[in-house]
N, C-alpha and C positions, 0 to 999 in steps of 0.2 A: 403653446406647443413647444417652444424652446425650453420652458421650465420643465416640462415632462421629459424631454430628451436629456436634459442635464441631470434630472433626478434618476433616470434610468442608468446613465453612465456612472453616476456616483454610487448607486447600489451595486453595479457590476464590479467596480473597483473595491468596494468593501468586501464583497464575496470573495474576490481573488486574494485580497490581503489576508482574510481570515483563514485561508487554507495554506499558509506558508509551511515550508519544511521544518521538521523537528530534527535536529542534529542527532546522528546515531551515537556519537561519542558522549557519554555522560560526564566526562571530565571537562567538556567545553564550557560548562556553566558551573557556578559554585554550588556544590552539594556537600552537606555534612554527612556524617555516618548515618546509614540507614538503620533505624532502631527497631522497626517493626516489619514483619513480613507476613502479609495477609493473603491467603489464597482465596480468591473470590470467583466462583463460577456462576453466581446468581445473576450477573448483569450481562451475560452473553446472549447474543441474538439467537433466534430460533432457527434461522435458515443457515444452511452450509454453503449457499451459493455465493459466487462473486462474479463481477464483470471484469473482462479483460479488455483493455483499450490500448491500441486498436484491436478489434476482434479478428482482423486478418493480418497475419504477419507475412510480409512479402520479403522473400529471401534475396535481397539485393543490398549492396553496400551504399546505395545512394538514397536511402530512405530519409524522410524529413524528421521522423520521430527519433529522439535519442534514447527514449526509455519506453518500456512496456509497463503499463500500469495495471494493477489489480485493485479493484474497488469493492468494498462490501460495507453494508450498513451495520451500525452498532452504536452503542452509547458509551460515553465516558463519564464516570462519576464526577460530580461537581468538585472542583478544586484539584483535580488530578491532571497530569500531563504525561506524555510518553517519556520514559527515562532511558530505556534501552530496548533493543529488539534483535532477534535472530530468526530471519524468515528466508525460506528457500522456495524456488519455483521448480516444479516437476512437470515434465511432459510424459504422459503414459507411465507414471511412477518412476521415471528416470530423472534424477536431480540434474538440473541444467545450470542454475545460477542462484546466487544469494542477492537479497535486496540491498540496494545502496541508499534507499531512502524509505522512511515510514512516517506518516503523519496522520493527524486527525483533523477533519474538516468540521468545525463546530456549526457551520451554516447548514450543511446537508446531513450531518450525523453519519459521516462515512469515514472509514479507515482507508487510506490510500498507500499502497506500497509501490515502489518503482524499482525496475530491474533494467540493467544496461542492455539496450537493444542489440548492439554489436556482438556482445557475448552470446546472445540467443541465436541470432541469424547465422553466426559463424560456427555454431555447435554442429558437429557431424550428425549427431542423432536427430536433432531438430531438422536438419537439411534432408535427412532420409524420410521424413514425414511429409514432404512436399506433396501437395495435391489431396491432402486429407484434413478433415476436421477432427481434432483430438481433444481429449480431456486434459486440462491443466489444473494442477493442484498447488496451493500455497500452504506450506506447513512450517511450523516453528512456534515461537512464543515471543511475548513482549512483556515489559514491566511498566506499570504506571506508578507514579510517585506524587505525593502531595507536599505541601509546605511543612508538615510535621514529620516528613521522611517516612511516612507509612507507605508501603508498597502493595500493589496488587499484581499478581502474576497471572497471565492469560495465555492459554494455548490457542493456536490457530490451525485449523484444518479446513480449508475452503476449496471449492471446486468450481471451475468454469470451463468454457469451451473456446477453442480458437482454431481458425482455419490457417493452414500453412500453404502459402502460394509461391510457386516458382515462377519468376517473371519470364 
């Protein structure tokens, strides 16, 4: 029984480690000149949906979550990693905030963007939506790069729903 518990904990640690952040700044690692620029739309998922976590945004300054996450399924070509990104979160087509983190989880095959919670809950437009469930859109693009400096540009246009709650 102890062996099963230890294996379960080890698996959980491996899953968490595999979903580490990718730095937004491409200069933080050593990159040489990008020699090829390939536009690839063939590897994009079929669904436009994303999940927003937490799915309820409570408008108080004492929340325990520091970020609001958007999560959507997708694949990453073998040998590629996220090089840069420019993603924004919209509530009812009103831009509220830019992503401060974007990563790929190889375990779940999910892209995860993080947005600063305080910026969202202190936005006057978002506060005016209290008591409603509203559509949330993530729009923008990101670039994948491999060891040969070949790049793939991808556009993002995802939709989710979130409930805005006034405490």
